[in-house]
C-alpha positions in Angstrom: -22.4 -7.0 9.1 -21.0 -6.9 5.5 -17.3 -6.4 6.4 -14.5 -3.9 3.8 -11.3 -4.2 4.5 -9.5 -1.1 4.2 -5.3 -0.9 4.1 -4.3 3.0 4.6 -0.5 3.8 4.1 0.7 6.4 5.8 3.9 8.2 5.1 5.6 7.9 8.7 7.9 4.6 9.2 10.2 6.5 11.6 8.8 7.8 14.7 7.3 5.0 16.7 4.9 7.6 18.5 3.1 9.1 15.5 2.6 5.3 14.4 1.2 4.0 17.7 -1.2 7.2 17.9 -2.2 6.4 14.2 -3.1 2.7 15.5 -5.1 4.1 18.2 -7.5 6.2 16.4 -8.3 2.8 15.0 -8.6 0.9 18.4 -11.1 3.8 19.4 -13.5 3.0 17.0 -16.1 0.6 17.8 -16.7 -2.2 14.8 -13.7 -1.6 13.6 -10.6 -3.8 14.2 -6.7 -2.9 13.2 -6.1 -6.5 12.1 -2.3 -5.6 11.1 0.1 -2.7 11.5 3.9 -2.4 10.6 6.3 0.5 9.6 9.3 0.5 7.9 12.3 3.1 8.5 14.3 2.9 4.6 10.5 2.9 3.1 9.3 5.8 6.1 5.9 4.3 5.7 3.3 2.6 7.6 0.6 -0.1 6.4 -2.4 -0.4 8.7 -4.9 -3.3 7.8 -8.5 -2.8 9.1 -11.9 -4.2 8.9 -15.6 -3.2 9.5 -18.5 -1.9 8.6 -18.9 1.5 5.9 -19.6 3.7 8.8 -16.8 2.7 11.3 -14.0 2.6 8.4 -15.0 6.0 7.5 -14.5 7.1 11.1 -11.2 5.5 11.5 -10.2 6.7 8.2 -10.9 10.5 8.9 -9.4 10.6 12.4 -6.2 8.5 11.1 -6.1 11.2 8.1 -6.6 14.1 10.5 -3.7 12.5 12.7 -1.6 12.4 9.6 -2.2 15.7 8.4 -0.9 17.5 12.2 1.8 15.5 12.5 3.5 14.6 9.2 5.6 17.5 7.0 6.1 16.2 3.5 8.2 19.0 2.8 10.6 17.2 4.8 10.1 13.9 4.3 12.3 11.2 2.5 12.3 7.8 2.3 12.5 5.1 -0.7 8.9 4.4 -1.0 6.8 6.4 -3.9 4.4 8.9 -2.3 2.3 11.8 -2.9 1.1 13.0 0.7 1.1 12.2 4.4 -1.7 9.5 3.4 -0.5 8.5 0.7 -3.4 5.9 -0.2 -6.5 4.4 1.0 -7.8 1.5 -0.7 -10.9 -0.1 0.3 -11.4 -4.5 -0.6 -14.8 -6.1 -0.4 -14.7 -9.0 2.1 -17.4 -12.1 2.0 -20.6 -11.2 0.3 -19.7 -7.0 -0.1 -19.8 -5.9 -3.7 -17.6 -3.8 -4.9 -19.8 -1.3 -5.9 -20.4 -0.9 -2.1 -16.5 -0.1 -1.8 -16.4 2.4 -4.6 -19.2 4.3 -2.7 -17.3 4.3 0.4 -14.2 5.4 -1.6 -15.8 8.3 -3.1 -17.8 9.1 0.2 -14.2 9.1 1.9 -12.4 10.9 -0.5 -14.5 13.9 -0.6 -14.7 14.1 3.3 -11.0 14.1 3.6 -10.9 16.8 0.7 -13.7 18.7 2.6 -12.4 18.6 5.9 -8.5 18.6 5.6 -8.6 20.4 2.4 -6.1 17.8 1.0 -7.1 17.4 -2.8 -7.8 13.4 -3.5 -7.6 11.4 -6.8 -9.3 8.4 -7.3 -7.8 5.1 -8.8 -8.8 1.8 -9.6 -12.5 0.8 -9.5 -13.4 4.5 -8.2 -11.3 6.1 -10.7 -14.1 8.8 -13.0 -11.9 7.6 -15.9 -9.5 5.0 -17.4 -6.2 7.3 -16.9 -6.4 7.4 -13.3 -7.3 4.3 -12.5 -3.3 2.6 -12.2 -1.8 4.1 -8.8 1.7 4.0 -10.3 0.4 6.8 -12.7 -0.9 9.2 -9.6 2.0 8.6 -8.0 4.1 9.7 -10.9 6.5 12.9 -9.8 5.6 12.1 -6.1 5.0 14.6 -3.8 8.3 16.7 -5.2 6.4 17.1 -8.5 2.8 17.6 -7.7 2.3 21.2 -7.1 3.2 20.9 -11.5 1.6 17.8 -12.2 -1.7 19.6 -10.4 -1.4 22.6 -13.3 -2.2 20.2 -16.2 -5.3 19.9 -17.1 -5.6 16.1 -17.0 -4.1 16.0 -13.3 -6.7 18.0 -11.6 -8.1 16.3 -8.4 -11.1 14.5 -8.0 -12.2 16.1 -5.0 -10.5 19.0 -3.2 -8.4 22.2 -3.8 -6.4 22.5 -7.4 -3.3 22.8 -5.2 -1.3 20.4 -3.0 -2.1 21.0 0.6 1.2 22.6 1.9 2.3 20.1 4.3 0.1 17.2 4.1 0.3 17.0 -0.2 -2.4 14.9 -1.7 -4.5 11.6 -1.1 -5.2 8.6 -3.4 -8.1 6.8 -2.4 -9.4 3.7 -4.1 -11.4 0.3 -4.5 -9.7 -2.4 -5.5 -9.5 -6.7 -5.2 -7.0 -7.8 -2.4 -3.6 -7.7 -3.5 -0.1 -9.4 -1.9 1.9 -6.3 -0.8 5.7 -8.9 -1.3 9.0 -7.7 -1.0 12.3 -10.0 -1.8 15.5 -8.6 -0.5 18.6 -9.1 -2.0 22.3 -9.3 -0.6 24.1 -6.2 -1.9 23.5 -2.5 -1.9 23.5 -2.2 -5.7 20.1 -0.2 -6.5 20.3 -0.8 -10.2 20.5 -4.6 -9.7 17.5 -4.8 -7.9 15.7 -2.0 -10.6 16.5 -4.6 -13.2 15.5 -7.8 -11.8 12.4 -5.3 -10.8 12.3 -4.8 -14.7 12.2 -8.3 -15.4 9.5 -9.1 -13.4 7.1 -6.8 -13.7 4.1 -7.0 -16.1 4.2 -3.7 -17.7 7.9 -4.2 -18.6 7.2 -7.5 -20.2 7.6 -9.8 -17.4 5.0 -11.9 -15.3 1.5 -10.7 -15.3 -0.4 -9.3 -12.3 3.0 -8.1 -11.1 3.8 -4.6 -10.1 7.5 -4.1 -9.2 10.1 -1.7 -7.9 13.8 -1.8 -7.2 14.3 0.2 -4.2 17.3 0.8 -1.5 17.2 0.0 2.2 19.8 2.0 3.4 19.0 0.9 7.3 19.8 -2.3 6.7 23.0 -1.6 3.7 20.6 -3.9 1.3 18.3 -3.8 -1.6 15.1 -4.9 -2.3 12.6 -5.8 -4.8 9.1 -4.2 -3.7 6.2 -6.2 -5.2 2.1 -5.8 -5.3 1.0 -9.3 -7.0 -2.4 -7.6 -7.8 -4.0 -12.0 -8.6 -2.0 -14.5 -6.7 -4.3 -17.3 -8.5 -3.1 -16.2 -11.9 1.1 -15.7 -10.9 1.4 -17.2 -7.9 3.6 -16.0 -5.1 6.2 -18.9 -5.4 6.2 -18.3 -9.1 7.2 -14.8 -8.6 9.9 -15.7 -5.9 11.1 -18.5 -8.0 11.8 -15.8 -10.7 13.5 -13.5 -8.9 16.0 -16.3 -7.6 16.6 -16.7 -11.2 17.2 -13.3 -12.2 19.3 -12.7 -8.8 21.3 -15.9 -9.7 22.0 -14.7 -13.3 23.8 -11.4 -11.7 25.5 -13.0 -9.4 23.5 -11.7 -6.0 22.2 -13.9 -3.3 18.6 -13.7 -2.2 18.3 -13.2 1.6 14.5 -13.9 2.0 10.8 -12.4 1.1 8.9 -10.5 3.2 4.9 -9.7 3.5 3.7 -6.5 4.2 0.3 -6.6 6.0 -1.9 -9.9 5.3 -2.0 -12.5 3.1 -4.9 -15.0 1.9 -4.8 -18.1 3.0 -5.1 -19.6 -0.1 -1.9 -17.8 -1.4 -0.1 -20.4 0.3 -1.4 -23.3 -0.3 0.6 -24.4 -2.8 3.8 -23.3 -1.2 5.1 -22.5 2.6 6.9 -19.6 4.4 9.9 -21.7 4.1 9.8 -22.4 0.4 9.5 -18.4 0.0 12.3 -17.6 2.5 9.8 -15.4 4.3 11.2 -13.1 7.3 9.6 -13.3 10.9 6.4 -14.7 9.1 3.3 -16.1 11.7 0.1 -17.0 11.4 -1.4 -13.6 12.3 -0.1 -12.6 9.0 -2.9 -14.5 6.9 -6.0 -12.9 6.5 -8.7 -15.2 7.6 -6.9 -15.8 10.7 -7.6 -12.5 11.7 -10.9 -12.4 10.7 -11.5 -15.2 12.7 -10.9 -13.2 15.7 -13.4 -10.2 14.2 -16.7 -11.5 16.1 -15.0 -12.8 19.1 
């Protein structure tokens, strides 16, 4: 069976019953395994990691999307993480011998189905994007849900599928195909958001920092601290330890202590080959967060 990974990000991280309902939708689909899921109340966001074949993943994602649209109202949603909709982003990632073109086809098929069945406008990104201006998720998210209606009036920002205006409560959804990345956060012993944003600016590629690093400074009000929240898009070129060490250096210059770091979802085993959870000061990390360990259970 050709396996594909899928990592839906849902704009709900505070209502445990809703998060568990969405996890249950995945568990109910034969041939699809829920490898990991976590929720963050400050981000007000949940991240699910699934694996399965094309048919099963389509069924699971559509069931999750239906559940999210029924239960999440973006008009009252508040959270630190950028978002454009209840089902914010749904990337498909090839595993093993699966081709990227298979994931692109699946992304377009799922995106069209979400638009047709749920009347939610859909944007395609990364490898599934129909044009270069749509590749970067951060460009699609710019303006967030609150600015979506005005943005969609611009000719350049008509959705790839679905209605020309946002869904009144669910906003829009971004669906795509991409390579594996590491969602990685570093927590700082301060509530000064300006410090986190300056460090994020220093490390992210787009601001002249480290290649293959996307970074934002975000508040964590439920913990009284701030965070540098990152996507590491090619750990073979910019190792995770390099990123952590750079942030420690920038924090030291700012007179701020690094409390530790965390992996959101799963991490490829190779990304830890030249480092260790202790060296990264990883918070509550376990072997169950190593992608290959979870995939090994898939056939069991």
